[in-house]
N, CA, C, O and the ligand as a Tripos MOL2 file, in Angstrom:
@<TRIPOS>MOLECULE
protein
  297   295    75     0     0
PROTEIN
NO_CHARGES

@<TRIPOS>ATOM
      1 N          12.9210    7.5550   -0.6540 N.3       1 MET1
      2 CA         13.0950    6.2830    0.0750 C.3       1 MET1
      3 C          11.7300    5.7850    0.5600 C.2       1 MET1
      4 O          10.9540    6.5420    1.1430 O.2       1 MET1
      5 N          11.4560    4.5380    0.3190 N.am      2 PRO2
      6 CA         10.1240    4.0330    0.6680 C.3       2 PRO2
      7 C           9.9090    3.8850    2.1760 C.2       2 PRO2
      8 O          10.8130    3.5040    2.9190 O.2       2 PRO2
      9 N           8.6960    4.1950    2.5980 N.am      3 ILE3
     10 CA          8.3190    3.9640    3.9900 C.3       3 ILE3
     11 C           7.3590    2.7840    4.0150 C.2       3 ILE3
     12 O           6.3550    2.7720    3.3020 O.2       3 ILE3
     13 N           7.6730    1.7980    4.8370 N.am      4 PHE4
     14 CA          6.8120    0.6340    4.9340 C.3       4 PHE4
     15 C           6.1960    0.5380    6.3150 C.2       4 PHE4
     16 O           6.7740    0.9790    7.3090 O.2       4 PHE4
     17 N           5.0110   -0.0480    6.3520 N.am      5 GLU5
     18 CA          4.3520   -0.2950    7.6310 C.3       5 GLU5
     19 C           4.5660   -1.7470    8.0170 C.2       5 GLU5
     20 O           4.4420   -2.6440    7.1820 O.2       5 GLU5
     21 N           4.8830   -1.9750    9.2620 N.am      6 TYR6
     22 CA          5.0890   -3.3310    9.7510 C.3       6 TYR6
     23 C           4.3080   -3.5380   11.0380 C.2       6 TYR6
     24 O           4.0220   -2.5960   11.7770 O.2       6 TYR6
     25 N           3.9720   -4.8050   11.2820 N.am      7 VAL7
     26 CA          3.4410   -5.1870   12.5790 C.3       7 VAL7
     27 C           4.3600   -6.2720   13.1160 C.2       7 VAL7
     28 O           4.6430   -7.2550   12.4320 O.2       7 VAL7
     29 N           4.8200   -6.0850   14.3430 N.am      8 CYS8
     30 CA          5.7440   -7.0270   14.9540 C.3       8 CYS8
     31 C           5.0090   -8.3150   15.3340 C.2       8 CYS8
     32 O           3.9390   -8.2810   15.9410 O.2       8 CYS8
     33 N           5.6060   -9.4460   14.9630 N.am      9 HIS9
     34 CA          4.9960  -10.7300   15.3100 C.3       9 HIS9
     35 C           5.1070  -11.0260   16.7990 C.2       9 HIS9
     36 O           4.2710  -11.7250   17.3700 O.2       9 HIS9
     37 N           6.1370  -10.4920   17.4090 N.am     10 ASP10
     38 CA          6.3980  -10.8270   18.8090 C.3      10 ASP10
     39 C           5.5760  -10.0060   19.7910 C.2      10 ASP10
     40 O           5.0100  -10.5530   20.7370 O.2      10 ASP10
     41 N           5.5060   -8.6920   19.5740 N.am     11 CYS11
     42 CA          4.7880   -7.8510   20.5370 C.3      11 CYS11
     43 C           3.5880   -7.1490   19.9050 C.2      11 CYS11
     44 O           2.8830   -6.3940   20.5740 O.2      11 CYS11
     45 N           3.3530   -7.4040   18.5940 N.am     12 HIS12
     46 CA          2.2040   -6.8470   17.8760 C.3      12 HIS12
     47 C           2.2100   -5.3260   17.8330 C.2      12 HIS12
     48 O           1.1650   -4.6900   17.6910 O.2      12 HIS12
     49 N           3.3850   -4.7620   17.9550 N.am     13 HIS13
     50 CA          3.5270   -3.3190   17.8310 C.3      13 HIS13
     51 C           3.5090   -2.9460   16.3580 C.2      13 HIS13
     52 O           4.2320   -3.5390   15.5570 O.2      13 HIS13
     53 N           2.6870   -1.9680   15.9960 N.am     14 GLY14
     54 CA          2.6460   -1.5190   14.6130 C.3      14 GLY14
     55 C           3.4600   -0.2470   14.4570 C.2      14 GLY14
     56 O           3.4100    0.6390   15.3100 O.2      14 GLY14
     57 N           4.2120   -0.1550   13.3650 N.am     15 PHE15
     58 CA          5.0390    1.0350   13.1610 C.3      15 PHE15
     59 C           5.3670    1.2090   11.6910 C.2      15 PHE15
     60 O           5.2160    0.2920   10.8830 O.2      15 PHE15
     61 N           5.8180    2.4060   11.3690 N.am     16 GLU16
     62 CA          6.2840    2.6830   10.0170 C.3      16 GLU16
     63 C           7.7810    2.9130   10.0780 C.2      16 GLU16
     64 O           8.2910    3.4830   11.0430 O.2      16 GLU16
     65 N           8.4770    2.4720    9.0570 N.am     17 THR17
     66 CA          9.9250    2.6830    9.0620 C.3      17 THR17
     67 C          10.4500    2.8220    7.6470 C.2      17 THR17
     68 O           9.9030    2.2610    6.6970 O.2      17 THR17
     69 N          11.5160    3.5790    7.5330 N.am     18 LEU18
     70 CA         12.2220    3.6600    6.2600 C.3      18 LEU18
     71 C          13.0400    2.3960    6.0930 C.2      18 LEU18
     72 O          13.6920    1.9430    7.0340 O.2      18 LEU18
     73 N          13.0090    1.8280    4.9070 N.am     19 VAL19
     74 CA         13.7820    0.6090    4.6890 C.3      19 VAL19
     75 C          14.8110    0.8370    3.5930 C.2      19 VAL19
     76 O          14.4720    1.0430    2.4270 O.2      19 VAL19
     77 N          16.0430    0.7970    3.9850 N.am     20 ARG20
     78 CA         17.1170    0.9160    3.0050 C.3      20 ARG20
     79 C          17.3670   -0.4710    2.4150 C.2      20 ARG20
     80 O          17.2640   -1.4810    3.1110 O.2      20 ARG20
     81 N          17.6930   -0.5060    1.1380 N.am     21 SER21
     82 CA         17.9570   -1.8020    0.5290 C.3      21 SER21
     83 C          19.1620   -2.4570    1.2000 C.2      21 SER21
     84 O          20.2010   -1.8300    1.4080 O.2      21 SER21
     85 N          18.9940   -3.7140    1.5240 N.am     22 GLY22
     86 CA         20.0890   -4.4330    2.1580 C.3      22 GLY22
     87 C          20.0200   -4.4470    3.6680 C.2      22 GLY22
     88 O          20.7510   -5.1940    4.3170 O.2      22 GLY22
     89 N          19.1350   -3.6160    4.2440 N.am     23 SER23
     90 CA         19.0110   -3.6050    5.6950 C.3      23 SER23
     91 C          17.7230   -4.2930    6.1160 C.2      23 SER23
     92 O          16.7370   -4.2910    5.3790 O.2      23 SER23
     93 N          17.7380   -4.8720    7.2890 N.am     24 VAL24
     94 CA         16.5700   -5.5650    7.8030 C.3      24 VAL24
     95 C          15.9200   -4.7080    8.8830 C.2      24 VAL24
     96 O          16.5580   -4.3840    9.8840 O.2      24 VAL24
     97 N          14.6630   -4.3410    8.6890 N.am     25 PRO25
     98 CA         13.9880   -3.5230    9.7080 C.3      25 PRO25
     99 C          13.7250   -4.3340   10.9740 C.2      25 PRO25
    100 O          13.5370   -5.5490   10.9180 O.2      25 PRO25
    101 N          13.7150   -3.6620   12.0880 N.am     26 GLU26
    102 CA         13.4090   -4.3590   13.3360 C.3      26 GLU26
    103 C          12.4110   -3.5480   14.1430 C.2      26 GLU26
    104 O          12.2810   -2.3350   13.9750 O.2      26 GLU26
    105 N          11.7150   -4.2470   15.0180 N.am     27 CYS27
    106 CA         10.7190   -3.6190   15.8680 C.3      27 CYS27
    107 C          11.3910   -2.6300   16.8210 C.2      27 CYS27
    108 O          12.3350   -2.9880   17.5250 O.2      27 CYS27
    109 N          10.9010   -1.3750   16.8430 N.am     28 PRO28
    110 CA         11.5130   -0.3720   17.7270 C.3      28 PRO28
    111 C          11.2170   -0.6520   19.2030 C.2      28 PRO28
    112 O          11.8420   -0.0730   20.0910 O.2      28 PRO28
    113 N          10.2630   -1.5410   19.4500 N.am     29 GLN29
    114 CA          9.8660   -1.8030   20.8280 C.3      29 GLN29
    115 C          10.6210   -2.9880   21.4340 C.2      29 GLN29
    116 O          11.1290   -2.9040   22.5520 O.2      29 GLN29
    117 N          10.6900   -4.1050   20.6770 N.am     30 CYS30
    118 CA         11.3460   -5.2910   21.2310 C.3      30 CYS30
    119 C          12.5340   -5.7440   20.3820 C.2      30 CYS30
    120 O          13.1950   -6.7350   20.6930 O.2      30 CYS30
    121 N          12.7930   -4.9910   19.2940 N.am     31 HIS31
    122 CA         13.9430   -5.2710   18.4200 C.3      31 HIS31
    123 C          13.8750   -6.6320   17.7360 C.2      31 HIS31
    124 O          14.9010   -7.1780   17.3300 O.2      31 HIS31
    125 N          12.6800   -7.1720   17.6100 N.am     32 SER32
    126 CA         12.5200   -8.4050   16.8460 C.3      32 SER32
    127 C          12.5680   -8.0930   15.3590 C.2      32 SER32
    128 O          12.1930   -7.0020   14.9310 O.2      32 SER32
    129 N          13.0290   -9.0530   14.5820 N.am     33 THR33
    130 CA         12.9900   -8.8770   13.1320 C.3      33 THR33
    131 C          11.8920   -9.7350   12.5150 C.2      33 THR33
    132 O          11.7930   -9.8660   11.2950 O.2      33 THR33
    133 N          11.0620  -10.3200   13.3930 N.am     34 GLN34
    134 CA          9.9200  -11.1080   12.9110 C.3      34 GLN34
    135 C           8.7630  -10.1470   12.6650 C.2      34 GLN34
    136 O           7.8820   -9.9850   13.5090 O.2      34 GLN34
    137 N           8.7800   -9.5140   11.4960 N.am     35 LEU35
    138 CA          7.8000   -8.4750   11.2100 C.3      35 LEU35
    139 C           6.9070   -8.8700   10.0530 C.2      35 LEU35
    140 O           7.3200   -9.5850    9.1400 O.2      35 LEU35
    141 N           5.6930   -8.3980   10.1090 N.am     36 GLU36
    142 CA          4.7830   -8.6230    8.9910 C.3      36 GLU36
    143 C           4.5970   -7.3010    8.2730 C.2      36 GLU36
    144 O           4.1770   -6.3050    8.8630 O.2      36 GLU36
    145 N           4.9170   -7.3110    6.9990 N.am     37 LYS37
    146 CA          4.8260   -6.0870    6.2080 C.3      37 LYS37
    147 C           3.3660   -5.8110    5.8660 C.2      37 LYS37
    148 O           2.6450   -6.6960    5.4060 O.2      37 LYS37
    149 N           2.9470   -4.5850    6.0950 N.am     38 GLN38
    150 CA          1.5890   -4.1930    5.7550 C.3      38 GLN38
    151 C           1.6070   -3.5000    4.3980 C.2      38 GLN38
    152 O           2.6280   -2.9510    3.9840 O.2      38 GLN38
    153 N           0.4730   -3.5300    3.7120 N.am     39 LEU39
    154 CA          0.3900   -2.8190    2.4500 C.3      39 LEU39
    155 C           0.4150   -1.3240    2.7170 C.2      39 LEU39
    156 O          -0.2750   -0.8310    3.6090 O.2      39 LEU39
    157 N           1.2010   -0.6210    1.9500 N.am     40 SER40
    158 CA          1.2510    0.8210    2.1120 C.3      40 SER40
    159 C           0.0180    1.4380    1.4770 C.2      40 SER40
    160 O          -0.7010    0.7700    0.7330 O.2      40 SER40
    161 N          -0.2270    2.6900    1.7610 N.am     41 VAL41
    162 CA         -1.3640    3.3980    1.1870 C.3      41 VAL41
    163 C          -1.2730    3.4000   -0.3310 C.2      41 VAL41
    164 O          -2.2760    3.2080   -1.0190 O.2      41 VAL41
    165 N          -0.0780    3.6140   -0.8480 N.am     42 PHE42
    166 CA          0.1070    3.6900   -2.2910 C.3      42 PHE42
    167 C          -0.0960    2.3370   -2.9530 C.2      42 PHE42
    168 O          -0.7140    2.2550   -4.0140 O.2      42 PHE42
    169 N           0.4110    1.2880   -2.3490 N.am     43 ALA43
    170 CA          0.2740   -0.0420   -2.9150 C.3      43 ALA43
    171 C          -1.1860   -0.4620   -2.9300 C.2      43 ALA43
    172 O          -1.6450   -1.0990   -3.8790 O.2      43 ALA43
    173 N          -1.9120   -0.1070   -1.8840 N.am     44 THR44
    174 CA         -3.3220   -0.4670   -1.7980 C.3      44 THR44
    175 C          -4.1240    0.2440   -2.8880 C.2      44 THR44
    176 O          -4.9930   -0.3590   -3.5180 O.2      44 THR44
    177 N          -3.8310    1.5180   -3.1030 N.am     45 ALA45
    178 CA         -4.5510    2.2980   -4.1090 C.3      45 ALA45
    179 C          -4.2710    1.7720   -5.5140 C.2      45 ALA45
    180 O          -5.1640    1.7510   -6.3610 O.2      45 ALA45
    181 N          -3.0450    1.3510   -5.7560 N.am     46 ALA46
    182 CA         -2.6770    0.8790   -7.0790 C.3      46 ALA46
    183 C          -3.2730   -0.4980   -7.3590 C.2      46 ALA46
    184 O          -3.6260   -0.8050   -8.4970 O.2      46 ALA46
    185 N          -3.3830   -1.3180   -6.3290 N.am     47 ALA47
    186 CA         -3.8700   -2.6740   -6.5080 C.3      47 ALA47
    187 C          -5.3850   -2.7370   -6.5850 C.2      47 ALA47
    188 O          -5.9390   -3.6250   -7.2340 O.2      47 ALA47
    189 N          -6.0640   -1.7950   -5.9230 N.am     48 ALA48
    190 CA         -7.5190   -1.8330   -5.8960 C.3      48 ALA48
    191 C          -8.1060   -0.4330   -6.0760 C.2      48 ALA48
    192 O          -8.5910    0.1620   -5.1140 O.2      48 ALA48
    193 N          -8.0650    0.0930   -7.2940 N.am     49 PRO49
    194 CA         -8.5670    1.4560   -7.5270 C.3      49 PRO49
    195 C         -10.0550    1.5980   -7.2090 C.2      49 PRO49
    196 O         -10.5080    2.6840   -6.8470 O.2      49 PRO49
    197 N         -10.8130    0.5150   -7.3400 N.am     50 GLU50
    198 CA        -12.2480    0.6000   -7.0760 C.3      50 GLU50
    199 C         -12.5450    0.8240   -5.5950 C.2      50 GLU50
    200 O         -13.6680    1.1650   -5.2210 O.2      50 GLU50
    201 N         -11.5370    0.6310   -4.7650 N.am     51 ALA51
    202 CA        -11.7200    0.8200   -3.3390 C.3      51 ALA51
    203 C         -11.4920    2.2710   -2.9420 C.2      51 ALA51
    204 O         -11.6210    2.6270   -1.7700 O.2      51 ALA51
    205 N         -11.1510    3.1100   -3.9200 N.am     52 VAL52
    206 CA        -10.9250    4.5250   -3.6460 C.3      52 VAL52
    207 C         -11.9270    5.3650   -4.4350 C.2      52 VAL52
    208 O         -11.6360    5.7900   -5.5530 O.2      52 VAL52
    209 N         -13.0980    5.6050   -3.8610 N.am     53 PRO53
    210 CA        -14.1980    6.2890   -4.5520 C.3      53 PRO53
    211 C         -13.7890    7.6310   -5.1480 C.2      53 PRO53
    212 O         -14.2560    7.9880   -6.2290 O.2      53 PRO53
    213 N         -12.9350    8.3720   -4.4730 N.am     54 ALA54
    214 CA        -12.5430    9.6960   -4.9430 C.3      54 ALA54
    215 C         -11.8180    9.6260   -6.2780 C.2      54 ALA54
    216 O         -11.8070   10.6040   -7.0250 O.2      54 ALA54
    217 N         -11.2090    8.4830   -6.5920 N.am     55 MET55
    218 CA        -10.4450    8.3720   -7.8200 C.3      55 MET55
    219 C         -11.2260    7.6790   -8.9390 C.2      55 MET55
    220 O         -10.7360    7.5810  -10.0640 O.2      55 MET55
    221 N         -12.4400    7.1980   -8.6390 N.am     56 ALA56
    222 CA        -13.2000    6.4660   -9.6390 C.3      56 ALA56
    223 C         -13.9080    7.4130  -10.5970 C.2      56 ALA56
    224 O         -14.6730    8.2710  -10.1560 O.2      56 ALA56
    225 N         -13.6710    7.2780  -11.8880 N.am     57 GLY57
    226 CA        -14.3200    8.1180  -12.8890 C.3      57 GLY57
    227 C         -15.4620    7.3750  -13.5440 C.2      57 GLY57
    228 O         -15.8170    6.2830  -13.1000 O.2      57 GLY57
    229 N         -16.0530    7.9440  -14.6020 N.am     58 PRO58
    230 CA        -17.1670    7.3180  -15.3180 C.3      58 PRO58
    231 C         -16.8480    5.9270  -15.8310 C.2      58 PRO58
    232 O         -17.7070    5.0460  -15.8500 O.2      58 PRO58
    233 N         -15.6050    5.7390  -16.2460 N.am     59 CYS59
    234 CA        -15.2000    4.4410  -16.7680 C.3      59 CYS59
    235 C         -15.2330    3.3830  -15.6700 C.2      59 CYS59
    236 O         -15.4650    2.2040  -15.9360 O.2      59 CYS59
    237 N         -15.0020    3.8100  -14.4610 N.am     60 GLY60
    238 CA        -14.9800    2.8680  -13.3570 C.3      60 GLY60
    239 C         -13.6050    2.2930  -13.1390 C.2      60 GLY60
    240 O         -13.3150    1.7640  -12.0660 O.2      60 GLY60
    241 N         -12.7530    2.3880  -14.1410 N.am     61 SER61
    242 CA        -11.4140    1.8430  -14.0000 C.3      61 SER61
    243 C         -10.3290    2.8870  -14.2280 C.2      61 SER61
    244 O          -9.3540    2.9490  -13.4790 O.2      61 SER61
    245 N         -10.4960    3.6990  -15.2520 N.am     62 CYS62
    246 CA         -9.4320    4.6450  -15.5670 C.3      62 CYS62
    247 C          -9.9180    6.0810  -15.5740 C.2      62 CYS62
    248 O          -9.1160    6.9960  -15.7580 O.2      62 CYS62
    249 N         -11.2060    6.3050  -15.3800 N.am     63 GLY63
    250 CA        -11.7130    7.6600  -15.3270 C.3      63 GLY63
    251 C         -11.9250    8.3040  -16.6850 C.2      63 GLY63
    252 O         -11.9480    9.5310  -16.7760 O.2      63 GLY63
    253 N         -12.0820    7.5150  -17.7480 N.am     64 HIS64
    254 CA        -12.3300    8.0850  -19.0660 C.3      64 HIS64
    255 C         -13.6580    8.8440  -19.0550 C.2      64 HIS64
    256 O         -14.6670    8.3010  -18.6050 O.2      64 HIS64
    257 N         -13.6790   10.0840  -19.5400 N.am     65 PRO65
    258 CA        -14.8730   10.9350  -19.4510 C.3      65 PRO65
    259 C         -16.0530   10.4570  -20.2970 C.2      65 PRO65
    260 O         -17.1890   10.8450  -20.0230 O.2      65 PRO65
    261 N         -15.8230    9.6340  -21.3090 N.am     66 ASP66
    262 CA        -16.9180    9.1960  -22.1680 C.3      66 ASP66
    263 C         -17.6970    8.0060  -21.6330 C.2      66 ASP66
    264 O         -18.6590    7.5550  -22.2550 O.2      66 ASP66
    265 N         -17.2880    7.5070  -20.4940 N.am     67 GLY67
    266 CA        -18.0500    6.4490  -19.8780 C.3      67 GLY67
    267 C         -17.4490    5.0710  -20.0430 C.2      67 GLY67
    268 O         -16.4130    4.9090  -20.6870 O.2      67 GLY67
    269 N         -18.1040    4.0690  -19.4550 N.am     68 PRO68
    270 CA        -17.5850    2.6970  -19.4770 C.3      68 PRO68
    271 C         -17.3590    2.1740  -20.8860 C.2      68 PRO68
    272 O         -18.2260    2.3230  -21.7470 O.2      68 PRO68
    273 N         -16.2230    1.5730  -21.1280 N.am     69 GLY69
    274 CA        -15.9620    0.9560  -22.4090 C.3      69 GLY69
    275 C         -15.4100    1.9080  -23.4460 C.2      69 GLY69
    276 O         -15.0600    1.4820  -24.5470 O.2      69 GLY69
    277 N         -15.3210    3.2060  -23.1180 N.am     70 SER70
    278 CA        -14.8840    4.1880  -24.1190 C.3      70 SER70
    279 C         -13.3800    4.2640  -24.2830 C.2      70 SER70
    280 O         -12.8640    4.6390  -25.3360 O.2      70 SER70
    281 N         -12.7070    3.9080  -23.2400 N.am     71 CYS71
    282 CA        -11.2530    4.0670  -23.3150 C.3      71 CYS71
    283 C         -10.5980    2.8460  -23.9470 C.2      71 CYS71
    284 O         -11.2230    1.7930  -24.0710 O.2      71 CYS71
    285 N          -9.3600    2.9900  -24.3360 N.am     72 ALA72
    286 CA         -8.6640    1.9160  -25.0300 C.3      72 ALA72
    287 C          -8.3440    0.7410  -24.1270 C.2      72 ALA72
    288 O          -8.2550   -0.3970  -24.5880 O.2      72 ALA72
    289 N          -8.1710    1.0100  -22.8560 N.am     73 LEU73
    290 CA         -7.7270   -0.0390  -21.9580 C.3      73 LEU73
    291 C          -8.8740   -0.8530  -21.3710 C.2      73 LEU73
    292 O          -8.6820   -2.0050  -20.9820 O.2      73 LEU73
    293 N         -10.0620   -0.2630  -21.3040 N.am     74 HIS74
    294 CA        -11.1430   -0.9720  -20.6210 C.3      74 HIS74
    295 C         -12.3620   -1.0520  -21.5320 C.2      74 HIS74
    296 O         -13.3860   -1.6140  -21.1440 O.2      74 HIS74
    297 ZN          8.1240   -6.0720   18.7280 Zn       75 ZN75
@<TRIPOS>BOND
     1     1     2 1
     2     2     3 1
     3     3     4 2
     4     3     5 am
     5     5     6 1
     6     6     7 1
     7     7     8 2
     8     7     9 am
     9     9    10 1
    10    10    11 1
    11    11    12 2
    12    11    13 am
    13    13    14 1
    14    14    15 1
    15    15    16 2
    16    15    17 am
    17    17    18 1
    18    18    19 1
    19    19    20 2
    20    19    21 am
    21    21    22 1
    22    22    23 1
    23    23    24 2
    24    23    25 am
    25    25    26 1
    26    26    27 1
    27    27    28 2
    28    27    29 am
    29    29    30 1
    30    30    31 1
    31    31    32 2
    32    31    33 am
    33    33    34 1
    34    34    35 1
    35    35    36 2
    36    35    37 am
    37    37    38 1
    38    38    39 1
    39    39    40 2
    40    39    41 am
    41    41    42 1
    42    42    43 1
    43    43    44 2
    44    43    45 am
    45    45    46 1
    46    46    47 1
    47    47    48 2
    48    47    49 am
    49    49    50 1
    50    50    51 1
    51    51    52 2
    52    51    53 am
    53    53    54 1
    54    54    55 1
    55    55    56 2
    56    55    57 am
    57    57    58 1
    58    58    59 1
    59    59    60 2
    60    59    61 am
    61    61    62 1
    62    62    63 1
    63    63    64 2
    64    63    65 am
    65    65    66 1
    66    66    67 1
    67    67    68 2
    68    67    69 am
    69    69    70 1
    70    70    71 1
    71    71    72 2
    72    71    73 am
    73    73    74 1
    74    74    75 1
    75    75    76 2
    76    75    77 am
    77    77    78 1
    78    78    79 1
    79    79    80 2
    80    79    81 am
    81    81    82 1
    82    82    83 1
    83    83    84 2
    84    83    85 am
    85    85    86 1
    86    86    87 1
    87    87    88 2
    88    87    89 am
    89    89    90 1
    90    90    91 1
    91    91    92 2
    92    91    93 am
    93    93    94 1
    94    94    95 1
    95    95    96 2
    96    95    97 am
    97    97    98 1
    98    98    99 1
    99    99   100 2
   100    99   101 am
   101   101   102 1
   102   102   103 1
   103   103   104 2
   104   103   105 am
   105   105   106 1
   106   106   107 1
   107   107   108 2
   108   107   109 am
   109   109   110 1
   110   110   111 1
   111   111   112 2
   112   111   113 am
   113   113   114 1
   114   114   115 1
   115   115   116 2
   116   115   117 am
   117   117   118 1
   118   118   119 1
   119   119   120 2
   120   119   121 am
   121   121   122 1
   122   122   123 1
   123   123   124 2
   124   123   125 am
   125   125   126 1
   126   126   127 1
   127   127   128 2
   128   127   129 am
   129   129   130 1
   130   130   131 1
   131   131   132 2
   132   131   133 am
   133   133   134 1
   134   134   135 1
   135   135   136 2
   136   135   137 am
   137   137   138 1
   138   138   139 1
   139   139   140 2
   140   139   141 am
   141   141   142 1
   142   142   143 1
   143   143   144 2
   144   143   145 am
   145   145   146 1
   146   146   147 1
   147   147   148 2
   148   147   149 am
   149   149   150 1
   150   150   151 1
   151   151   152 2
   152   151   153 am
   153   153   154 1
   154   154   155 1
   155   155   156 2
   156   155   157 am
   157   157   158 1
   158   158   159 1
   159   159   160 2
   160   159   161 am
   161   161   162 1
   162   162   163 1
   163   163   164 2
   164   163   165 am
   165   165   166 1
   166   166   167 1
   167   167   168 2
   168   167   169 am
   169   169   170 1
   170   170   171 1
   171   171   172 2
   172   171   173 am
   173   173   174 1
   174   174   175 1
   175   175   176 2
   176   175   177 am
   177   177   178 1
   178   178   179 1
   179   179   180 2
   180   179   181 am
   181   181   182 1
   182   182   183 1
   183   183   184 2
   184   183   185 am
   185   185   186 1
   186   186   187 1
   187   187   188 2
   188   187   189 am
   189   189   190 1
   190   190   191 1
   191   191   192 2
   192   191   193 am
   193   193   194 1
   194   194   195 1
   195   195   196 2
   196   195   197 am
   197   197   198 1
   198   198   199 1
   199   199   200 2
   200   199   201 am
   201   201   202 1
   202   202   203 1
   203   203   204 2
   204   203   205 am
   205   205   206 1
   206   206   207 1
   207   207   208 2
   208   207   209 am
   209   209   210 1
   210   210   211 1
   211   211   212 2
   212   211   213 am
   213   213   214 1
   214   214   215 1
   215   215   216 2
   216   215   217 am
   217   217   218 1
   218   218   219 1
   219   219   220 2
   220   219   221 am
   221   221   222 1
   222   222   223 1
   223   223   224 2
   224   223   225 am
   225   225   226 1
   226   226   227 1
   227   227   228 2
   228   227   229 am
   229   229   230 1
   230   230   231 1
   231   231   232 2
   232   231   233 am
   233   233   234 1
   234   234   235 1
   235   235   236 2
   236   235   237 am
   237   237   238 1
   238   238   239 1
   239   239   240 2
   240   239   241 am
   241   241   242 1
   242   242   243 1
   243   243   244 2
   244   243   245 am
   245   245   246 1
   246   246   247 1
   247   247   248 2
   248   247   249 am
   249   249   250 1
   250   250   251 1
   251   251   252 2
   252   251   253 am
   253   253   254 1
   254   254   255 1
   255   255   256 2
   256   255   257 am
   257   257   258 1
   258   258   259 1
   259   259   260 2
   260   259   261 am
   261   261   262 1
   262   262   263 1
   263   263   264 2
   264   263   265 am
   265   265   266 1
   266   266   267 1
   267   267   268 2
   268   267   269 am
   269   269   270 1
   270   270   271 1
   271   271   272 2
   272   271   273 am
   273   273   274 1
   274   274   275 1
   275   275   276 2
   276   275   277 am
   277   277   278 1
   278   278   279 1
   279   279   280 2
   280   279   281 am
   281   281   282 1
   282   282   283 1
   283   283   284 2
   284   283   285 am
   285   285   286 1
   286   286   287 1
   287   287   288 2
   288   287   289 am
   289   289   290 1
   290   290   291 1
   291   291   292 2
   292   291   293 am
   293   293   294 1
   294   294   295 1
   295   295   296 2
@<TRIPOS>SUBSTRUCTURE
     1 MET1         2 RESIDUE 1 A MET
     2 PRO2         6 RESIDUE 1 A PRO
     3 ILE3        10 RESIDUE 1 A ILE
     4 PHE4        14 RESIDUE 1 A PHE
     5 GLU5        18 RESIDUE 1 A GLU
     6 TYR6        22 RESIDUE 1 A TYR
     7 VAL7        26 RESIDUE 1 A VAL
     8 CYS8        30 RESIDUE 1 A CYS
     9 HIS9        34 RESIDUE 1 A HIS
    10 ASP10       38 RESIDUE 1 A ASP
    11 CYS11       42 RESIDUE 1 A CYS
    12 HIS12       46 RESIDUE 1 A HIS
    13 HIS13       50 RESIDUE 1 A HIS
    14 GLY14       54 RESIDUE 1 A GLY
    15 PHE15       58 RESIDUE 1 A PHE
    16 GLU16       62 RESIDUE 1 A GLU
    17 THR17       66 RESIDUE 1 A THR
    18 LEU18       70 RESIDUE 1 A LEU
    19 VAL19       74 RESIDUE 1 A VAL
    20 ARG20       78 RESIDUE 1 A ARG
    21 SER21       82 RESIDUE 1 A SER
    22 GLY22       86 RESIDUE 1 A GLY
    23 SER23       90 RESIDUE 1 A SER
    24 VAL24       94 RESIDUE 1 A VAL
    25 PRO25       98 RESIDUE 1 A PRO
    26 GLU26      102 RESIDUE 1 A GLU
    27 CYS27      106 RESIDUE 1 A CYS
    28 PRO28      110 RESIDUE 1 A PRO
    29 GLN29      114 RESIDUE 1 A GLN
    30 CYS30      118 RESIDUE 1 A CYS
    31 HIS31      122 RESIDUE 1 A HIS
    32 SER32      126 RESIDUE 1 A SER
    33 THR33      130 RESIDUE 1 A THR
    34 GLN34      134 RESIDUE 1 A GLN
    35 LEU35      138 RESIDUE 1 A LEU
    36 GLU36      142 RESIDUE 1 A GLU
    37 LYS37      146 RESIDUE 1 A LYS
    38 GLN38      150 RESIDUE 1 A GLN
    39 LEU39      154 RESIDUE 1 A LEU
    40 SER40      158 RESIDUE 1 A SER
    41 VAL41      162 RESIDUE 1 A VAL
    42 PHE42      166 RESIDUE 1 A PHE
    43 ALA43      170 RESIDUE 1 A ALA
    44 THR44      174 RESIDUE 1 A THR
    45 ALA45      178 RESIDUE 1 A ALA
    46 ALA46      182 RESIDUE 1 A ALA
    47 ALA47      186 RESIDUE 1 A ALA
    48 ALA48      190 RESIDUE 1 A ALA
    49 PRO49      194 RESIDUE 1 A PRO
    50 GLU50      198 RESIDUE 1 A GLU
    51 ALA51      202 RESIDUE 1 A ALA
    52 VAL52      206 RESIDUE 1 A VAL
    53 PRO53      210 RESIDUE 1 A PRO
    54 ALA54      214 RESIDUE 1 A ALA
    55 MET55      218 RESIDUE 1 A MET
    56 ALA56      222 RESIDUE 1 A ALA
    57 GLY57      226 RESIDUE 1 A GLY
    58 PRO58      230 RESIDUE 1 A PRO
    59 CYS59      234 RESIDUE 1 A CYS
    60 GLY60      238 RESIDUE 1 A GLY
    61 SER61      242 RESIDUE 1 A SER
    62 CYS62      246 RESIDUE 1 A CYS
    63 GLY63      250 RESIDUE 1 A GLY
    64 HIS64      254 RESIDUE 1 A HIS
    65 PRO65      258 RESIDUE 1 A PRO
    66 ASP66      262 RESIDUE 1 A ASP
    67 GLY67      266 RESIDUE 1 A GLY
    68 PRO68      270 RESIDUE 1 A PRO
    69 GLY69      274 RESIDUE 1 A GLY
    70 SER70      278 RESIDUE 1 A SER
    71 CYS71      282 RESIDUE 1 A CYS
    72 ALA72      286 RESIDUE 1 A ALA
    73 LEU73      290 RESIDUE 1 A LEU
    74 HIS74      294 RESIDUE 1 A HIS
    75 ZN75       297 GROUP 0 **** ****
């Protein structure tokens, strides 16, 4: 089950919560449903691999050992 990070628009409380499909998450502090969804750690890594130095290989994009341009995708 996915865990999402939210920041409450009303009280600016930040929290993580499990979100079941069909249910609306609410702020645990003021019970508002006016929430702003934050990017999860996984979503951020997938969208911007170059922002994660530990995962960057010679290719710069996919980590192909032969260097930039060697792999089929890049
Ligand atoms: Zn709140």
